[in-house]
DSSP file (Angstrom, degrees, kcal/mol; ACC not computed):
  #  RESIDUE AA STRUCTURE BP1 BP2  ACC     N-H-->O    O-->H-N    N-H-->O    O-->H-N    TCO  KAPPA ALPHA  PHI   PSI    X-CA   Y-CA   Z-CA
    1    1 A M              0   0    0      0, 0.0     2,-0.1     0, 0.0     5,-0.0   0.000 360.0 360.0 360.0 134.1  275.7   -7.5  139.2
    2    2 A T    >   -     0   0    0      1,-0.1     3,-0.9     4,-0.0     0, 0.0  -0.393 360.0-111.1 -80.6 162.9  279.4   -7.5  139.9
    3    3 A K  T 3  S+     0   0    0      1,-0.2    -1,-0.1    -2,-0.1     0, 0.0   0.793 113.2  57.7 -64.8 -28.1  281.5   -4.4  139.8
    4    4 A G  T 3  S+     0   0    0      2,-0.0    -1,-0.2     0, 0.0     2,-0.2   0.682  90.2  84.4 -79.6 -18.1  283.4   -5.5  136.6
    5    5 A T    <   -     0   0    0     -3,-0.9     0, 0.0     1,-0.0     0, 0.0  -0.585  62.1-154.7 -90.6 151.4  280.3   -5.9  134.4
    6    6 A M        -     0   0    0     -2,-0.2     5,-0.1     3,-0.0    -2,-0.0  -0.980  22.9-113.2-124.4 131.3  278.7   -3.1  132.5
    7    7 A P     >  -     0   0    0      0, 0.0     4,-1.8     0, 0.0     3,-0.4  -0.249  27.7-117.1 -59.7 151.8  275.1   -3.0  131.4
    8    8 A D  H  > S+     0   0    0      1,-0.2     4,-2.4     2,-0.2     5,-0.2   0.871 112.6  59.1 -58.0 -39.1  274.5   -3.1  127.7
    9    9 A E  H  > S+     0   0    0      1,-0.2     4,-2.3     2,-0.2    -1,-0.2   0.896 105.5  48.1 -60.1 -40.4  272.9    0.3  127.7
   10   10 A I  H  > S+     0   0    0     -3,-0.4     4,-2.5     1,-0.2    -1,-0.2   0.895 110.1  52.3 -67.7 -39.4  276.0    1.9  129.1
   11   11 A G  H  X S+     0   0    0     -4,-1.8     4,-1.9     2,-0.2    -2,-0.2   0.896 109.9  48.8 -62.6 -39.9  278.1    0.2  126.5
   12   12 A V  H  X S+     0   0    0     -4,-2.4     4,-2.0     2,-0.2    -2,-0.2   0.927 111.4  49.3 -65.8 -44.7  276.0    1.4  123.7
   13   13 A L  H  X S+     0   0    0     -4,-2.3     4,-1.9     1,-0.2    -2,-0.2   0.906 110.4  50.4 -61.5 -41.4  276.1    5.0  125.0
   14   14 A R  H  X>S+     0   0    0     -4,-2.5     4,-3.2     1,-0.2     5,-0.6   0.868 106.2  56.4 -65.5 -35.1  279.8    4.9  125.3
   15   15 A F  H  X5S+     0   0    0     -4,-1.9     4,-2.1     1,-0.2    -1,-0.2   0.937 110.5  43.9 -60.1 -46.0  280.1    3.6  121.8
   16   16 A F  H  <5S+     0   0    0     -4,-2.0    -1,-0.2     1,-0.2    -2,-0.2   0.807 119.8  42.7 -71.1 -28.5  278.2    6.7  120.5
   17   17 A E  H  <5S+     0   0    0     -4,-1.9    -2,-0.2    -5,-0.2    -1,-0.2   0.910 131.5  17.9 -80.8 -44.1  280.2    9.0  122.7
   18   18 A D  H  <5S+     0   0    0     -4,-3.2    -3,-0.2    -5,-0.2    -2,-0.2   0.614 100.0  98.5-108.6 -15.6  283.7    7.7  122.3
   19   19 A G  S  <<S-     0   0    0     -4,-2.1     2,-0.1    -5,-0.6    -4,-0.0  -0.133  89.9 -71.0 -72.9 170.2  283.6    5.5  119.2
   20   20 A P     >  -     0   0    0      0, 0.0     4,-2.4     0, 0.0     3,-0.3  -0.400  42.6-131.3 -61.0 133.4  284.8    6.6  115.7
   21   21 A I  H  > S+     0   0    0      1,-0.2     4,-2.4     2,-0.2     5,-0.2   0.832 104.1  57.4 -59.8 -35.0  282.3    9.1  114.3
   22   22 A E  H  > S+     0   0    0      2,-0.2     4,-1.8     1,-0.2    -1,-0.2   0.934 111.0  41.7 -63.0 -45.6  282.0    7.2  111.0
   23   23 A K  H  > S+     0   0    0     -3,-0.3     4,-2.5     1,-0.2     5,-0.2   0.898 113.3  53.4 -68.4 -40.0  280.9    4.0  112.6
   24   24 A A  H  X S+     0   0    0     -4,-2.4     4,-2.6     1,-0.2    -2,-0.2   0.892 108.5  50.2 -63.0 -39.5  278.6    5.8  115.0
   25   25 A E  H  X S+     0   0    0     -4,-2.4     4,-2.4     2,-0.2    -1,-0.2   0.918 111.2  48.3 -64.2 -43.8  276.9    7.6  112.2
   26   26 A V  H  X S+     0   0    0     -4,-1.8     4,-1.9     2,-0.2    -2,-0.2   0.941 114.7  44.7 -62.7 -47.5  276.3    4.3  110.3
   27   27 A V  H  X S+     0   0    0     -4,-2.5     4,-2.6     1,-0.2     5,-0.2   0.903 112.0  53.1 -64.8 -41.0  275.0    2.5  113.3
   28   28 A F  H  X S+     0   0    0     -4,-2.6     4,-2.8    -5,-0.2    -1,-0.2   0.922 108.4  49.9 -59.9 -45.0  272.8    5.5  114.2
   29   29 A N  H  X S+     0   0    0     -4,-2.4     4,-2.0     2,-0.2    -1,-0.2   0.888 111.7  48.5 -62.7 -39.0  271.2    5.6  110.7
   30   30 A I  H  X S+     0   0    0     -4,-1.9     4,-2.2     2,-0.2    -2,-0.2   0.940 113.2  46.5 -65.3 -47.0  270.5    1.8  110.9
   31   31 A V  H  X S+     0   0    0     -4,-2.6     4,-2.5     1,-0.2    -2,-0.2   0.905 110.3  54.0 -63.0 -41.7  268.9    2.1  114.3
   32   32 A R  H  X S+     0   0    0     -4,-2.8     4,-2.1    -5,-0.2    -1,-0.2   0.925 110.2  46.4 -59.0 -45.9  266.8    5.1  113.3
   33   33 A E  H  X S+     0   0    0     -4,-2.0     4,-2.1     1,-0.2    -1,-0.2   0.899 111.9  50.8 -64.9 -40.4  265.4    3.3  110.3
   34   34 A K  H  X S+     0   0    0     -4,-2.2     4,-2.2     1,-0.2    -1,-0.2   0.902 110.5  49.3 -63.9 -40.1  264.6    0.2  112.3
   35   35 A M  H  X S+     0   0    0     -4,-2.5     4,-2.7     2,-0.2    -1,-0.2   0.872 108.3  53.5 -68.4 -35.8  262.8    2.3  115.0
   36   36 A R  H  X S+     0   0    0     -4,-2.1     4,-2.3     2,-0.2    -1,-0.2   0.915 109.3  49.2 -62.0 -41.8  260.8    4.0  112.2
   37   37 A E  H  X S+     0   0    0     -4,-2.1     4,-1.9     2,-0.2    -2,-0.2   0.920 112.3  47.9 -62.8 -43.5  259.7    0.6  111.0
   38   38 A R  H  X S+     0   0    0     -4,-2.2     4,-1.1     1,-0.2    -2,-0.2   0.924 112.8  47.5 -63.0 -44.6  258.7   -0.5  114.5
   39   39 A M  H  X S+     0   0    0     -4,-2.7     4,-0.7     1,-0.2     3,-0.2   0.870 111.4  50.8 -67.2 -36.2  256.8    2.7  115.2
   40   40 A A  H  X S+     0   0    0     -4,-2.3     4,-0.6     1,-0.2    -1,-0.2   0.860 111.8  48.2 -68.3 -35.0  255.0    2.5  111.8
   41   41 A G  H  X S+     0   0    0     -4,-1.9     4,-1.8    -5,-0.2     6,-0.3   0.673  95.2  75.5 -79.8 -17.4  254.0   -1.1  112.5
   42   42 A R  H  X S+     0   0    0     -4,-1.1     4,-0.6     1,-0.2     5,-0.4   0.925  99.3  40.1 -62.4 -47.1  252.7   -0.5  116.0
   43   43 A G  H  < S+     0   0    0     -4,-0.7    -1,-0.2    -3,-0.2    -2,-0.2   0.787 114.7  53.7 -74.5 -27.0  249.4    1.2  115.1
   44   44 A E  H  < S+     0   0    0     -4,-0.6    -2,-0.2     1,-0.2    -1,-0.2   0.905 108.1  43.9 -77.4 -43.3  248.7   -1.1  112.1
   45   45 A D  H  < S-     0   0    0     -4,-1.8    -1,-0.2     1,-0.1    -2,-0.1   0.563  99.9-127.6 -84.6  -6.5  248.9   -4.6  113.8
   46   46 A G  S  < S+     0   0    0     -4,-0.6    -3,-0.1    -5,-0.2    -4,-0.1   0.582  73.0 119.9  74.7   8.3  247.0   -3.6  116.9
   47   47 A G  S    S+     0   0    0     -5,-0.4     2,-0.2    -6,-0.3    -5,-0.1   0.945  73.7  13.1 -67.4 -91.9  249.7   -4.9  119.2
   48   48 A D  S    S-     0   0    0      1,-0.1    -2,-0.2    -6,-0.1    -1,-0.1  -0.492  94.9 -94.1 -82.4 156.7  251.0   -2.0  121.2
   49   49 A A        -     0   0    0     -2,-0.2    -1,-0.1     1,-0.1    -6,-0.1  -0.363  47.5-100.6 -67.1 150.0  249.1    1.3  121.5
   50   50 A A        -     0   0    0      1,-0.1    -1,-0.1    -7,-0.1   -10,-0.1  -0.260  51.7 -79.1 -67.1 160.7  250.2    4.0  119.1
   51   51 A E        -     0   0    0    -12,-0.2    -1,-0.1     1,-0.1     3,-0.1  -0.376  53.3-111.8 -61.9 133.5  252.4    6.7  120.3
   52   52 A P        -     0   0    0      0, 0.0    -1,-0.1     0, 0.0    -3,-0.0  -0.326  39.9 -95.5 -66.5 151.4  250.4    9.3  122.3
   53   53 A P        -     0   0    0      0, 0.0     3,-0.1     0, 0.0     0, 0.0  -0.282  44.8 -96.6 -66.3 153.7  250.1   12.7  120.6
   54   54 A A        -     0   0    0      1,-0.1     2,-0.0    -3,-0.1    -3,-0.0  -0.399  48.1 -97.6 -67.2 144.8  252.6   15.4  121.6
   55   55 A P        -     0   0    0      0, 0.0     2,-0.1     0, 0.0    -1,-0.1  -0.346  42.8-108.8 -64.3 144.9  251.3   17.8  124.3
   56   56 A R        -     0   0    0      1,-0.1     2,-0.3    -3,-0.1     3,-0.0  -0.458  30.3-114.0 -75.8 146.0  249.9   21.1  122.9
   57   57 A K        -     0   0    0     -2,-0.1     2,-0.3     1,-0.1    -1,-0.1  -0.570  31.9-112.7 -79.1 142.5  251.8   24.2  123.5
   58   58 A R        -     0   0    0     -2,-0.3     2,-0.5     1,-0.1    -1,-0.1  -0.572  26.3-124.9 -77.0 134.0  250.2   26.8  125.7
   59   59 A N        -     0   0    0     -2,-0.3    -1,-0.1     1,-0.1     6,-0.1  -0.682  25.2-176.5 -81.3 126.0  249.1   30.0  123.9
   60   60 A T        +     0   0    0     -2,-0.5    -1,-0.1     4,-0.0    -2,-0.0   0.399  47.5 109.2-105.0   1.6  250.6   33.0  125.6
   61   61 A R    >>  -     0   0    0      1,-0.2     4,-0.7     2,-0.0     3,-0.6  -0.688  58.6-151.9 -80.2 124.7  249.0   35.7  123.5
   62   62 A P  H 3> S+     0   0    0      0, 0.0     4,-0.7     0, 0.0     3,-0.3   0.828  92.2  51.1 -67.8 -31.7  246.4   37.5  125.7
   63   63 A D  H 3> S+     0   0    0      1,-0.2     4,-1.5     2,-0.2     5,-0.1   0.655  95.7  71.2 -81.2 -14.2  244.1   38.5  122.7
   64   64 A A  H <> S+     0   0    0     -3,-0.6     4,-1.3     1,-0.2    -1,-0.2   0.865  93.8  54.0 -70.8 -35.5  244.0   35.0  121.3
   65   65 A D  H  X S+     0   0    0     -4,-0.7     4,-1.0    -3,-0.3     3,-0.2   0.900 108.2  49.3 -65.4 -40.6  241.8   33.7  124.1
   66   66 A A  H  < S+     0   0    0     -4,-0.7     3,-0.4     1,-0.2    -1,-0.2   0.867 108.8  52.9 -66.8 -36.2  239.2   36.4  123.6
   67   67 A A  H  < S+     0   0    0     -4,-1.5    -1,-0.2     1,-0.2    -2,-0.2   0.785 107.2  52.7 -70.5 -26.6  239.1   35.7  119.8
   68   68 A R  H  < S+     0   0    0     -4,-1.3    -1,-0.2    -3,-0.2    -2,-0.2   0.707  83.9 104.9 -82.2 -20.4  238.4   32.0  120.4
   69   69 A E     <  -     0   0    0     -4,-1.0    -3,-0.0    -3,-0.4    -4,-0.0  -0.378  68.0-136.1 -66.2 137.5  235.4   32.6  122.7
   70   70 A V        -     0   0    0     -2,-0.1     3,-0.1     1,-0.0    -1,-0.1  -0.816  23.0-117.1 -94.0 128.8  232.1   31.8  121.1
   71   71 A P        -     0   0    0      0, 0.0     3,-0.1     0, 0.0     2,-0.1  -0.368  35.7-102.5 -65.8 145.1  229.4   34.5  121.9
   72   72 A A        -     0   0    0      1,-0.1     2,-0.2    -2,-0.0     0, 0.0  -0.365  39.3-104.4 -68.1 144.5  226.4   33.1  123.8
   73   73 A A        -     0   0    0     -3,-0.1     2,-0.3     1,-0.1    -1,-0.1  -0.479  32.3-134.5 -71.4 136.7  223.2   32.5  121.8
   74   74 A K              0   0    0     -2,-0.2    -1,-0.1     1,-0.2     0, 0.0  -0.684 360.0 360.0 -89.7 142.4  220.5   35.1  122.2
   75   75 A G              0   0    0     -2,-0.3    -1,-0.2     0, 0.0    -2,-0.0   0.467 360.0 360.0 155.3 360.0  217.1   34.0  122.7
């Protein structure tokens, strides 16, 4: 790549940072809807794997772990 050329990704980012807010909002809304459509179609057509679930948050309450423990069966 020559020094004078700019990757497309950088140009898009600069548009959202420096461009007129009205145009950036319109383009953002269009892109958001298109990405929602893509993500909704991913799991249905069996093409790409569905998005992995978000990692679970760690519980920091000390008494919650004791309440979740199942008592051992007697016998």
